[in-house]
N, C-alpha and C positions, 0 to 999 in steps of 0.2 A: 504493500499500499504505499501512497504518497507520504512523504515525511513532513510536508508543510504543516504547521500547527499553530501559525500566529493567531488565527481566529479563536481556535480552541483556547489558547492561553488567555487571550483577552476575556472571553466569557467567564472562564474558570476564575480570573483575578477579580472580575466584578462580583460574582457570586461570594467568593471568599471575604471580600471586602464588605459587602453590605447584606449578606443573609447569614442566619444563625448557623453554626457548624454543628447542627445535629443531625447529619448524615456523612458518610465516607464514600462518595461515589467514585466509579472508576473513572479516569481522566478522558472522558469523551463527552463531547456537547453535541446532543441530539437536536436536529432541526426539522426533520420531516419523517413520517412513516407511512407506510402502505402495505397491507396484508402482513406477511411475516417479516418484512424488511424495515430498516431504519436508515437514515442517512444523516451524518454529522454536518457541522457547518462549513466543512472544507469540501462536501460532496461525497466523502467515503461512504460505501454502502456495507451493512451488517445484516446478518440474520439476528433477530431478536430472539434469545433463548432465555428470557426472563418474564416477558409479557407483562410488564409493570407489576411484578408480583402476582401474576395470574388474574390481572384486571382486564387484560386484552386478549381475551379468548378468541374473540370474534375476528381478530386481526385489526391492525391499525387502520382507522377511518374507514370502516366498512360503510359502503355508500348507502345502504338501507338506513342504517343507524344515524348517519350524518343527515341523511334527508329528513328524518324524523325531528332531529334537533333543529334544523332550519325552519322546518314547516311550524313547528310549535313555538320557536322563539319569535317568529313575526306575527304569531297571533296572540299569545299571552304567556308571560314568564313567570309570574310570581303574584300570588294574591295573599299569602300567608294562610293559615287555617282559621283566620277569623271569619271566613266565608267559605261556602262550597266553590269547587271548580269543576268544569266540565271534563277534565282529564283524570282526576284522582278516582272516582267511582268506577268508570271502565278499567281503569288499571287495577284497582283493588280486586275487582271481579276476576279479571284475566289471570293474575299472579296467583291468586288463592286456589282458583282451579288448576292451573298450571302445576302446582306443587302439593295439591290435594289437601289444603287447610281451610278453615272457615273465615279467617281474617288475617290482615296484615296491617303492622304498625310501621309506616315508613318513616325512616331517617336519612342521613347523608353519607357519613362514614362508617366504615367497619366498626371502630371503637365505639361509636355511639350507639350502634346496633347491639354490641355487647353489652354496653351499660344499659340499654333498654331491656334486654333479656334479664339481666341481673334484678332490676327493679320489679319486672313482671313476676319473676319466680318469688321473690320476698313476698310481694303483695298477695300473691295466690296462697303462699304458705299461711300468712296471717288470716285471710279471708276464708279460704277452704279447708285448711288443716288445723287451724285454731293455734297456730305457733305464737307463743307470746311475742309481744312488741320487742323488737331488736334482738330477738333470739334466733332469728332464721340462719342456718348454715348452708353454704354451697360447696359441694365437693368439686375440685378441679384437679388436673394433672400436673405433675411435675414436668418441667421443660416445656410448658405451655406458652404459646403466643397469642394473646387476644387483643393486643393494642397497648397503648401506652399512657392512658389516662390514670389519675392517681388511684383510683378504685382498683384498676386492672393491674397496674405494677404492684399492688399490694400483695397478690397472690403469684408473683412471678418469681422464677429462679434467675432471671437475668439481672446480674449485679449492676451491669452496666446501665440499664433501663431504670434500675430501682434505687441505687445509692444516693442519698443525699436528698431524697424527695419525700421523706417521712415527716410527720406521722402517717402511717398506712391505715388503710381500712380493714376492720376486722370482718369475720363472718365467713371465712373460708377455710377449707380443709383440703390439703393436698396429698394426693396418693400417685403411685406409679401410673403411667400410661400402659395400657394393654395388660392390666393386672386385675383380673376378675375377683380374685380372692380378696385383694385389698379393698375394693369397692364393697364386697358384701360385708366385710368385717366392719367398715365404717358406717354402712347403712344400718346394720344391726346394732351398732352401739350407740347411735345418736338419733333421738327421735325428732329432733329439730331440723334435719336436713330437708330442704324444700327442692334442690336440684342438682343434677350432675352436669357440669359444663365441660365439654371437651371438644377438641378437634378430632374429627374421625381418622384423619391422618395428620401428624404433626408435622406442619411445613417448616416454619422457621428454625425448628429443632434439628431438622435435617431430613425430611421426608421419611418419618418412621410410620410405618404401616402396621395395624395391629394383626393379630391372628384372624384367620378366616370367619370365625363365628363369633368373635368378640362382641362386635356392635349389636347383634341379635340378642346375645346373653346380657348385655347392658341394659338393652330395652326391657327384657323380662325382669331382671332385677329391679329397675326403677319401678316398673308396674307393680310388682309385689310388695314395694315398701311404700307406694304412693308418693313417689318423688319424680319431678320432671327431669325427663331426659332432654337436655338442650345442647343441639348439634352446632357448632360453630363451623359453618360451611363457606366462610367468606372466601377462603383461598380454595377449598377442595370443591366447591360446588360448581354449577354451571358447566357440566360436561368435562371438567378438567381431568377427572380420573377415569374416565371411560364410561361412565353412566352420568345421569343428570346430576345426582348427588352422591357423594361418597358412601353415604348410608344405604344406597340402593344395591350396593354388592355387585353382582354380575348380571344385572338386568339389561337386556338388549332392547328393550321396548322404548317407546316415545314418552315424552313428558307427562302426558296426562294419565298413563297407566302404571306409573312406577310403583305406586302403592299395592298393586297386586302382586308385585314380584315375590317369590319365596324367599329371596335374600334380603328384602328391604327391613331395615330395622328403623321403624317409625319413630322419630323424635317428637316429643310433646311441643317443643319449641324449635323452631329452625331460624338460624341467623345466617343472612346472606348480604353480600356487598360485592366489591370489585367488579367482576364479570357481569353482574346483574345489568350493567349499562354498557358493556364492551369497553370500558375505559373512557367513554365519551363525556361522562357527566357524573359527579359524585351522587351515587344512590346507595342506600342500604335499606334493609327490611328485617323485620322479625315477624315470624309467621306462627300462629298457633290456632287451635280450636277454640270455640266460644266459651268453654267452661274455664279456660285459662285467660283468654285475652279480655273477656268482658270484666275481669276485676279492676281494669284500668277505666277511670272515670274523668269527665272533663276536667282539665286544669291540673292533673297529676303527671302529665308527661307531655312532651312534644317538642317541636322544632319549627322555626319560622320557615325554613326551607324543605322540611320534611314533607314528601308527597306534593311538591310543586308540579305545575303542568309540564315544564320541560322534563323533569325527571320522569314523570309518568310516561310521557310519549317515548322518550329514549329507551327506557328500560322495557317497555312492551315491544319496541322494535328489536331490541338485542336478544330478548328471550325467543322471538319468532325466528331470528337468524339461527339460533341454536338447533332449534327443531326443524327448520326447513332444510338446513344443510347437513343434518344429521352428524353434528359435531361430536357427540359422545361416542358414537361408533368410530368415527376417524381417530379421535384420542385414543380409543382401545386399540384399534389396529396399529397404529404408528408407534404407540408405547410399547407393544410387544416387540415390534421390529427394533426399536431403539434399545431396549434392555438385552435382547438376543445378541445385537451387534457389539454392544459394550461388553457383555458377558464373555463373548467370543475374544474381544481384545484383552481382558484382563486375565485370561487363562495363563498368559505368559508376560504379564505386567508386574513390574515391582513398584510402580509409583501409584496405581490405584488397587485397592483391596476389595472393593465392593461397589455394586450398582444395585440401588433399590428404588422402588415407587411403584405407581399405579397409572395407567393411562399415560397422559403426557405431563405428569408431575413426578420427575426423577431426581435422583441425586447420585453422584459418585463420591466415595470416600478416599481422599488421598493419604498415602501411606507416609504420613508426617505428624507431628505433634499439631494440636489445634493452636498452639501458640506460635507455630512456624508461619512464614509468609509464603509457602509453597503454593498454596492454592489461589492466592492473590496473584502470584507471578504467573501461574497458569492461566488465569482469566485476563490478565495483562496480554499474554502471548495469544490467546483466543481472540482477543479483540483485534491484534494486529493481523489476524489470519481472516478477520471478517465475520466474528461471531461474539455476540455479547452475552456474557453470564456473570454470576456473581457468588462469591463464597458466602457460606453462612456456617457459624459456629467454628470458624477457624480453618478447619481441613475438609470441609465438605463443600461440594459446588453443586448448586441447584439447577437443574435443567427443566425449563418450562416454556416451551415456544408456543405461539398462538396456534389455536386448534384448526385453523384453516390450512395449515401445512399440508404440502403434498408429500406423497413417499418419495418422489425424486429429490425434493428439497431436503428432506429428513435424511436421506441417505448421503447427500451432499455435506450436510451438517455433521453426520457421523464421521466422514472423511476428514472434516477439519478438525473435529475433536481429538480423533485418534492420532492423526498426523501430529498434532500439537502435543499430546501427551507422549509421544515418542521421543520428543526433544528433551523432556524431563526424565526420562529413563535413566537409571544409574549406568554409566559406561562399564 
């Protein structure tokens, strides 16, 4: 690739000087995106293998989603929820049926949606289970990532996100992910538990997938103890893992019949964000049935922008693209190819020890300490070779391309990844 980086350096300097240093980006300044590709300010072209942390499942600037944004923005953008608008009702009906729930509570960011689910579970516990005021407990998993608000970091193991931000919010019990016995013990020991909040696949932690029947067993345990099963599918949802939701297991069917799948572990509360709008507009949502959602009364929760007309139009279009273009099936097919190809490579590799994931949410584990810079250096080399990815937890590289990728494009990317890895193999 060309080595001229003057524009890149100028934009990075501006951001460093005038924007808070709360991220550590790769040194690439992106200017344009289309489908699976991104271009930087100097015109260099890259495969996107992060998809804005799985927000751009439908590909960059999908024409149907952009058209919905343009059409609605020229008609009505925002009313607040002080009034009804002509977009929210149809959207609420559409998305509720799409995922098989009675109601939606719309918000904007993923962290807001998680906060909403926490409030909803606590209110439900007081109203429906007669939990004493301020006694409600929510079980979470170690190594979780649900956002960075004050409440959410209170039950995080990520000390970088947590240190110096106390005092922390009480009311959470952490257990290991994918440990059914631990969940059973804590549910039996504590009668004030109102919910189990978890990621079906832990994303930021390094793409940790649970045992095959774990989610169904979680659902059964929660039902037996009258505890809400709260699935955070902000990153794993919207076809990313090869089915509409990660809790759908191995279902091949379309969006509206996922609940009939034998492998479906039905959550009581579903949290969505990111790709619900195809990365075009901030939209998040909490979905639940009436016996849960109806505990929320006017004035108890909300957002000025939550459920705004643009969000409703964009999210409707984005979800239709997922169904119309069979993106879940494509993610499953390409994910199997990707893992097969990478597993073949690591048979003789000394730099990569493992590939894991589901659908097009995958990770490779680099054979070095989490404190080393090897994974970062590999991502820098991938960038130079035309592919953008990012390390997580030091020695893990996450690979999550847009779900509109073709098999030919995927194989091209596999070639870039493996040829790059070869340059890091010990001599």
